[in-house]
N, C-alpha and C positions, 0 to 999 in steps of 0.2 A: 710234168714234162721237163726233162733236163734242158738246161740252157747251154748252148754252144757259142762261145765267144769268137765268132768269125763273121766276116762281112756278110756272107750269104746265110741267112738263118731260116730259109724255107725248109719245110719238112713234109714228107709224104711217106707212103709205105714202100716206095721204090727208091733205088739209089738216086741221090741228088748230086748235082754238079755245081761248083761255085768257084770263085776266084778270090784270093786274099793276099794282100801284100802289106800286112800290118807291121808297124815299127816294133823294135824290141822294147820290153819293159822290165828287164831283169831287176833293176835297182828298186822298183816299186812293187815287185812281185812277192807273194808269200813264199815261204821256204818250200821248195819243190824237189821231189825225188823222181828221177828218171831211171827206169829199168829197161835194159836192153839185153837180148840174148847174147851171150859171150861169143867171142870170135870176131868174124868179119862184120857182123851187124853192130856190135859194140864199137869197133874201131871206126866204122863209118859215121856213127853218131858223134863220137869223141872228136873226130876230125873237124867238125864245124862248131860244136858246142863247147864252151869253156866253163868249167866249174867255178863257182864263187860262193860267197856266204849264203846265197839264197838258192843255189842250184847244185844238186848232188847227182852224179851219174854213176850207176852201178851195173856191172855185168851180172846176168842171171843165167842159171843152167837151162837146158832145153827140156821141155816136157812138164806135164802137170804135177806129177809126184815130186820130181826134183825141185821144181819151183816152190811148191808148198813147203817142203823141208827148209829150203833156203830162206824163205820169208820169215820163218819162225826164228831164225838166227839173227835177224836185224836188230841192232841195238837202238832202243828208244825210237821206234817208228812213229810214235805220237808227236815227235818233234816236227814232222812234216805236215804242212797244211794241205798238200795235194800231191798226188802221184801220177806220173804219165808213163805209160808203157809204149815203147817204140820198137821197130824192127820190121821184119818181112812177114808176109802172109801169102797164102794160096788163094786163088780165085775159085769161087764156086759159080759165080754169075758170068755167063758168056759175054756180057757187056764190059766186064772188067778185064783189062789186059796188063801184061807185064809193064811195070814202071808206073802204074796208076797209084796215086796216093789215096788211102782209105782212112777215113776218120770214123770211129765207131760211135753208133748211137745206141746199139743194143748188143748184148753178148749172151749166147746160150751155151750151156754145157751139154755136149753130145751124149754123155753117159746118163744124164738125168733129164735132158731136154727141158731144163728149167731156165728161166730168163731173169736177168737183172738189168734194167735199162736206165736207171737214174744215176748216171755217173759222169756225164759230160758237164761238169759244173766248175771246171778249172778256170782260174782267172788268168793264168799265163797264156798269152796269145801266140799261137804259132805263126811264123812268118813263112807262108807257103806261096811260092811264086808259080808253082805248077797248078794245073787243074786238080781239084780234089773231089772225092766222092764220099758222101755220108752213107755208111753201110750198117747192116745188121750182120753181126759176126757169130761164128761158131768156134768153140774151143774143143779140140779132140785130144784124148789121151794117147793117141797113136797117129802116125803119119798117114794122111789120106793121099795115096799115090796113084790110084786108078782114076782115069778120067770119067769112067762110068759111075764111080761112087761119088765123085765131085758133083756130077750132074744130078744124081739121085738125091743127094743131100740138099742141093739148091731147090729142087722141086718139093721135097717133103718138109723142109724146115724153113723155106723162104729166106735163107741166109745168103749172104753175098761173098763172104771170105771165111777162111779157116786158119786158125793158129793153134799152138799147143801150150799156151800159157795164160791167155787173156782172162778167162773166167776165174782162174785161181787167184790172180792178182786182184781182180775186182772184189771177190768175196773176202779176201784178207783185209783189205783197207776199208771195205764197207763195215766190217765189225768194229773198226776204230773210228767210224764216222769221218773218214778222210775221203774226199772226192777223188775220182780217178778219171783220167782221159786216156785214149788210145789212138795212136797214129801209126799206121803201118803202110808199107809199100808192097804191092803185088809182085811176087817173084816168079809165079807160074800160073798159067791160065787153066781153064777148065776143059780144054779140048784135047789135052795130051797127057799121057801117063808120065809119072816121075819114076826114077829108079826106086826100087823097094829098099829103103834105108832103115827098116825096123831093127835090124841087127847092128846098125852102125851107131846107135845111141845107147850108152850104158845107163845104169840105174841112177847115176849121179848127174845125168843130163849132159854128159860130155860126148862129143863125136869121137868115134874110133876110126882113125885114118885108114888102117888096113881093111877093116870091114867095109868102109866106104869105097875104097878102091876096088874091092872085089865086086860090090854091087854095081859100080859104074861099068866095070868090064863086062858084066852080064847084059847090060842094057846101054850100050854106048851112045845110041842116038838120043835116048831119053836123058842120059847124063850130060851130053853136049848141050841139049836144050836147057837143062836145069842150070848149068854153069853160065851159059849166055844170059839167061833170065836173071840170075842172081847178081851178076856183074852190073847189069843195067839198073836193077832195082837198088843196089847198094849205092850207085852214083846218085840216084834220086834221094835216097835216104840221107846221104851225107849233106844235102843242100837244105834240109829242113832245119830251121833255126827258131830261136825265141827272142 
């Protein structure tokens, strides 16, 4: 069973809630790599976290394939004693709302429905002032934008949140025997559709502004809801420190 270094260490099959306000321990921490999707998510994390000899923060592309290729270009990843993935995620569980902090305990790959769950063994302690939830996560190689599909995935996989990079990061560092932790903030809930942004992400994992604008114009209400949710969740993400 993985160990989670937080104040509340209760575990069950359902999402758990806890409170933590632990002090920073950067000076005594092992060398840590923090990976954050490029753009607004990366900027939100960099706003609060300062790099030093023990903490390196790198932006990553969006999507499984692009992240997999990116990780292969890392120079001497063995120098890190642990890796932490941060960013936003989508809710599959109706109890998780926009702005909620999710700490992963398990992560499944949607394309294989395989699970890998022994990765929350990081020594670096997050200083989380907000309520957080321990979740079972799902990584998808495509954007899950329909509310009906989110609800279906929650029922069939018993997962709580979805992202597009987590499982790939976990598998990469698992091969190097480097423990991984994941902290994400919910940016959209399971009750509403998102704009279909499948054509707005290129093969290199970059957002295409024109394609995104077109997708937003086709679904303005969903776009407005996504923008509002993203702004709120980015504010929360920027306040998570170590």
